[in-house]
N, C-alpha and C positions, 0 to 999 in steps of 0.2 A: 698871820698867813694861815689861810685855810688849808686843811689837810685833806688830800684827796685819797680815795681808795682805789689801789690798782685793779681790783676786780670790777668796780664800776666802771673804769675807764675801759677796761677790756670789753666789757659788755657792750658800751657804746660805740666801740670801734667795730665790733663784730656786726651789730645792728646796722650801722652805717654802710658797712661793706656789702651786706646781704641786700640792703635797699638799693644801693647802686648797681649790684650785679643783676638785680631783677628788672631795672629799667630797660625797656626796648627788647627784651628777650622773653616775654611772655609767650609761652606756648600753651595753648588750651586745647582740650579735645574738642572735636566738632559737636555741634548741637545735635541732638538726637530727635527723631520724629516721634511727637507725642500723641499724633492722632492715630486712627485705626483704618485699616483696609476695609472699608464698609461693603458688605456683600449684599447685593441686590438680588431679589427673588428670580430675576431672569438670567443670573449667572455673571452679570457685570460687576465690575468693582470701581467705585468712583476714584479718580486719579487727580483731579484738579488741585486739591488742598496740598497733595504731596508734591506735585510739580511746583507749586508756590515755595514749599520747604526747600526743594532743590535749588531753586533760583535765589533763595536767601541764605540762611545759616546751614543749610544742608548741601552746599556745593561740593564738599569733600566726598559724599556719596554719589554725586552725579559724574565722577570721573570713571565709573565702571558700572555696565549694566547689572552685573552680579551683586555689587555693593549696593547700588540703589534699590534693587528688588530685596535684598536681605533687609535693608533698613525699613522699607515699605511695608513689609510683612512681619517685622519683628522677630525674625528667624532666630536671633539670639535668645529668645525667651519662649520659644515654643515648647510644648509638652509632648511632642511627637517622640516615638521610640527611634525613628530614623527620618532624616531629612535629607533629600537629594535636590540639588540645583544644578540645572543644565541650560548653558546659554548657546545658542546657535546664531550665526551670521552668514548670510549668503557670501560666497567666495568673492564675488565681484562687487558687493556692496558692503562697506565697512561703517556705514553710518545707520544701520538697522540692525537690531538684535531681538531675539525671542528668548525669554528666560522662563523655564518651567520649573516651579518649586513643588515638590511632592512631599508631603508630611504623612508618613505612615505610622499607624499605631497610636492614634491620638488617645489621650486619657478622658474619653467621652463615652457614655454608655450607649449612645445611639450612633455616633459618626465614627467610623473606623479610620478613614484616611481623607485628605484633602489635597487638591491640586490647584495651583494658581498659574495661569499662562499669562505672561506679561510682555507687551510688545514695547520696544523703546526705540527712540530715534535720536541720533546725535544731532545737535544743533551746530550752527556756525561757530559758536563760542567753545565747540569741542565737548560740551557737557551733555549728558544724557537726560532725557525727559521721557516720562511714560506716555505712550500713546493710547494704549488700551490695556485692560486687565480683566481677566475673567477667572471665575472660580468654579469648582465643582467638588462634590464630596460622594464618597462611598460609605454606605450604611453598614453596620455590623449585621451578622447573620440574624434573621428574623425581625430586623428593625427597618426594612425597606429595601430600596434598590441596591444591587450589587455592583453596578457600573457607576463610573464617575458621572454625576449629573447635578445640576443645581437644586433638584427637588429635595424637599426636606426628608429627613429620616424621622421614624417615630419613636 
């Protein structure tokens, strides 16, 4: 008659219980946007690839205009000293939103601040998509323009 070790039996019971408990209850964090908000010389920002992300693995971010813009701009990874995000929506229209993200005190020797203005539209599925995005920057003293503009700083 084979001898069984109670610790080995306990190990297998615990392993089986964990495997069963994990079945069907998997909760995973939403996928994160790995692309970038490509800034064009005219001040526009390409949005097509991000909208594809929102329609696929990024649907969790499409539930809110602020969440969508924060993910689009990677605001959780900015080096700005201060970041403000403001969303506005006309009182009579709840399927349109404009989000302005202002990054102040960037860790850059030429660019002091950056501002992104993003227009969003809610689709029939209830999820938000980017309609358009623009950016502008303000230069440090002696490095170029002092107003927000897409022109480069020196």
